[in-house]
C-alpha positions, 0 to 999 in steps of 0.5 A: 500500500502506498500514499501515492495520490497524484494524477497527470492532467497536462504535459506542458513541456516538449521533452525528449522521449522517455526512452531517451532517458539515459540510465547511466549514472550521471557524472556530476564532476563533469558538469560545469561550475555553477559559480554560485558562491562567487555570485553570493559573495558579490551580493553579501560578503566572503562569509557565504559559501554555496554548494550546488547540483543542478541537473536535467535528467533528459538533457544532461544540462546543469552545473555543480559546485563544492560537490564534496564539501560538508554542509550543515543542512538542518532538516534536509536529512528528513528525506532519508528518515522518510525513505527509511520509514517507507521502506520499513512499512512497505517491506512488512506488508503483513504487519505494517501499513500506512494507516497504522498510528503512533500517539503524539504524547507530551514526550514528543511535543517540542513547542515550536510556534510553526510546528504542525504537531502542536499541543492541540494534538497531544494524546491523539493517534497520528497515522504513519502516512500523516507523520511522514507527510508533515515531516517532509512538507511541513518539516515537522520535528516532532513527527520526525522524532516519532518516526525515528523512534519507530524505525530506529535511530540508525535506520536512516543512515543504514538506509542511505548506506544500502543505497550506496549514498556516502557523504552524510553525517549521522542523522539524529532527531532535532530534539537532540540537536536542540539539547546539544546546542543548549549544552554548549552554553551549560552542560547541565542540559545533557541531563534534561529530557530532550522534550523540555530542552526543545520547548525551552529552545524553541518557545522559552517554556521553562515548565519542568526545568526547576528540577534541573536548574537552581536558577531557571535559564534566561539566555540572550540571543547572542548566547544562542548564536554562539552556541550554534556556532560552536555546534556547527564547528564541532559536530557533524550531525545532520550534515551532507554534501551536495553529491550525497543528495544528488546521488540520492535523487538519482537513485530514487529516480531509477527506483521509481521505474521499479515494481517492487518495494524500492519502487514504492519507496521512491514514488512515495518519497517524491509524492511527499515532497510534492506536498511542500510549498515552493520556496526561494530557489524555486521561485522562478520555476514556471507555473507549468511544472510541479516542484517537490521540495525539502528545505532546511533552516537554521542560524546562518544557513538555508538548504533546499532540495527540489525535484521538478515534474512536468508530467505526473502519470497517475501513480508514477513519480519520475522527475525530469530535473532537480536542484540542490542548493546548500548555502551557509554563512561560515561566521555567525557573528555578522550583522546580516546573519540569516535568521528564521523567517522573512527575507534574510540574506541567504533567502534573497540570494537563493531567490536571485539564483533561481532564474539562473537555474531555470535557464540552465534546465530549460534554455529553450522553454516556450510558454504554452497557450492558455487553455479553457477549463471547466475547473475555474469558476471564478478568478479576480484580483483586488486589494487583499483587504477588500477580498478578505472582507468577503472571505471572512464571512465564508470562513466564519460559516465553515466554508459551506458550499451554500455560502460559496455563491454568496462569496462569489457575488461579494467578490464580483460586486466589490469595487476594485480598490486602488493599490498603493505600494505596500498593499497586498495584492489579493487573488480570489479563486473558485474551483469546480468539477474537481472530481475528487482528484488531486488538483494542483494550483500554481499562482505566479505574481510577476513584479514590474521589474520581472521578478516573480513569486510563485506559490503552489498548493494542492487540494485532495478529495474535493469537488469544488473549492474556494481559495483566497491568496495574497502577495505583499508589495514593497515601497519600490514595487510600483507599476504593472503586476501580472498574476497567472494561475495554473491548474494542473500545470495548465495556464488558465488565468492571466490578468494585470493590476496596477500598483501606484506609488504611495 
């Protein structure tokens, strides 16, 4: 049994025939240098180093950089936890299946403000398939910890070794990472349960710590940053080389053609990745592709792994290309330190590198013609707060089908409000005739200077759906914006909207 639930509805790229796909393992050393570090240092300083592999399976185009340099990559090794978990389940069909569950107890509650498994889920049973999906798509650390306890902490590294993947550091639960970092400040943390350490590290919760400290800890940000620097400088946990991830994606792609356990594992890993949103290095990817991803964030680092599909044949998962970007600030005692969230130094650099990667992978890309679809009932642009007033009434009524027509009328009759720089551009979509199948919606907001922000969302098991999306503008984003919508990689909507100076 697998969790593969994704369905092909269009094929926008003209690709080489599948039979032309070279089965020989690619020689990444033969790829030209990416020179991404030089670009990053020109945008920031010489404190930044980038490792990369960009590769098109069908054309052999791409580049590489710092192939065998070890990078701390935060959550990226969760891909190997996912692979080991699927292998563990699929190889024991008589005793295990994806619908079996584990209980999310307080032992696993880590307290992160963006965690998918937060305290509202305490004591609930969470199915394996959901744990693995949120581990990859939501990068949930508690789900990772639970699955690693289930399969064994050595299982992800052993799984990688069986596949012949070298260049990985020891993969450990991220609760242990939190505790190790805190122990760099005070060795007493080695005696504290990992869940308590994580709740302090991530949310400054001190409940239960009085049993271990005479004076409750109250660390400053600079102490935490110094601890992170020491952790990165002295440990190799959850690290990887770009080559290791590239070889893993090649192996998954090869296995995805197989009709056995390893084939099921490969397709399931790709399917879980396809639930992730597009992030920085995928921003320039056209709306006619689906991007599966896994990212990692920490002080001074952003790591991203993306697999790119223009064809999703039912249960098949065969990517046509991938991009791996590991970026790091070597010295964390800098003013422009990359932090969690927002447009940090490294996130901006990855977004600037995105068009370069697209040009390598698709140098002859031709945008397809717009298609008519019965799946798009309504689409309109307006200032975000105007659309949101209608949306709130719909949301407050539990997203009921009978309220949806009222939402459409409200959106349609709301006058288009002038947008000023700094306002949010709102996009309202109402979909229909989805046939309770996998529906993928890509939304591309192109700024007056040509830069784009692309968003990707998935709807399963729906017949109809209303979506409200928005994109912020800045003080310099004055001029004509273009917004394009793709449903299942078909271009179905395009409209411009003016953003005026304040």
